[in-house]
Structure formats: structure tokens, C-alpha cells
C-alpha positions, 0 to 999 in steps of 0.5 A: 152106435157102438155096435155099428162101429164094431160091425163095420169092418172098414170103420173099425180098421180105420179106428184101430190103426189110428189108435195104433199110430197114436200108441206108437207116437206115444211110445216114441215121444213120451214117457211110459208112465202115465201116457202109455197106460192110457194109449196101449190098453185101447188096442186090445180092448178094441180087438176084444169088442170087435171079436165080441160083436162079430163072432161067428159059429155056435162053438161056445168053447172056441169063442171062450178060448179066443176071448181069454187069449185076447184078454191075456194079451191085454194083461201082458201089454200092461205088464210089459210097459214097465220093461225095465223091471225084471219081475214085470218082464217075467210076469208078462212072458207068463201071461203072453204064454197063457194067451198063446195057449188059448190061441192054440186051443182056438186054432185047433180042429178035429179034421185030419191033415196030411203029415207031408204038409208038416215037413216044410213047416218043420224045417222052417221052424227048426231054422227059426229056433236055431237062429234065435238060439245062436243069437241070444243063447249067451245073453238070456241067463235066468230067462233061458227057460222062460224064453225057450218056452215062450218061443216054443208056444209061438211056434206051436201057435204058428203050427196050429194056424198053418194046419187050418188050411182047407178046414176054413175059408181061404180069407180066414186062413191066410189072415190068421196065418199072416197075423201069427207071422207078423206077431212072431216077427215082432216077438223076435225083434223084442227078444233081440232088443231086450237081451242082445242089442238095439236095432234101427227103428226097433220101437216102431217096428215092434209095436207096428208088427205086433199091432197089425199081427193081432189085428189080422188074427182077430180079423181072420177069426171073425171071418171064419167059415168052414169049407163047404166041400169039406162039410159035404164030404163029411155028410156023404161019409156019414150017409154011406156009413149009415 
């Protein structure tokens, strides 16, 4: 019964987004303790189960990185519930940063890539850093370096997701990239809310983009297939070399 639920992509999506909506409603209408301790953990546990039941490939190390990334975000989610405590905020930044590193390990590959492909991405990421630095610089105080590190790791995660192009199938590539983009947007909104000023519909937007972003990252990974033409080229090169 459980395996069938996680293996059916449409049924799982319905369940996941229903739980995401419930968690958002809890966040908007009820105090965080104890209600969000009940609603929030379900999201990452569902994604973890979805990955475990649908993981592909024989690379056990890559599967381990993905599992550790999801579990790190699970712990970070629990810590960030108490967002008014500076210690819990600092610990959540640390755990989320560790999770991002695991995601980077998962997204990395050994295929060659064109340097020219990094040029537009570098320009976009540079503008992203300048934008948030200009907005938050005077408000970060003791969180300047932790925030700088976590933003850097987010950009690194985005870069590794971007460089998956032509290595994995388009469905997986665009889903993962879209998921990382939504997560980055959610994180930016969270930083502005925490260190600068309130935004319209901020609590809804942060949780919505965060939940949808992580879903597409995991969905992209479980639908991951190496591009056949790349494998054929590699085999031909090995034959010619021998």
C-alpha cells in the first residue's frame, strides 16, 4: 500500500501538495508550537520516502548524497520553526548549508562542459549577489559571514544543477533546475523578511516556493536518465582508443 502510493507519481504529488497546503494554513493561522512540529516534518519525510521508493541508477554514493541532503533539510526545517531564537536560526543555517553541499555532490558529474556555458550564468549569479548584498548588508550584523556562506552554497548548488545539461535527460534537467530556482527565490524572501523588512504575503510565498522547489528537485532526480547519445559517444571513443 505504502509502496504503491510512493510509486504512483500523480498520487504522491496530490498527497504532497495537500500536505504543503495544510502546513501553510497551519503556519498562517496557528501558533508554531506544537502545531507546526506536527505538520512541517511530513513534507520532507514524504520527499524522502518518494526518493527511496523511486531512486534510479546503481551509484550508491550519489543516492547517499541525496538521502543526506533531504535529511539535512528535514533537521533544518525543525530548527527554523523557532525563527525568533538567534541560536536556532544559526543552527538552521548550518544544517541547511550542509544539505546544500550534499545536493552539490549529487548534482556533480565527471563529464566535460563548455566554459562558454558558464558566462551567462556567472553574470546572473553576480547580479544576484550584488542585489542581496546591497539590500541586507547593513542589517546582517553577526550573521554576515554565515549568510554569505549560505548564499554562496545556494549559488554553487544552482551552478551544479545548471551544468547537468546534456548529461541527463531534459525532463530531469529542467525539473531540478526549476526546483533550485524556486528554492533560491524562497531563501531570498526569507532573508529579506528576517533581516530587513516584511513583505506582502511573505509567509505564504516563502513556504510555497520552498515546498514546490524541493518537490521538483526530488522529482527531477528520481526521473534522472543519462543521455543516450552521450553514452554512445563515450563508447565509440573507448572502442576507437582500444
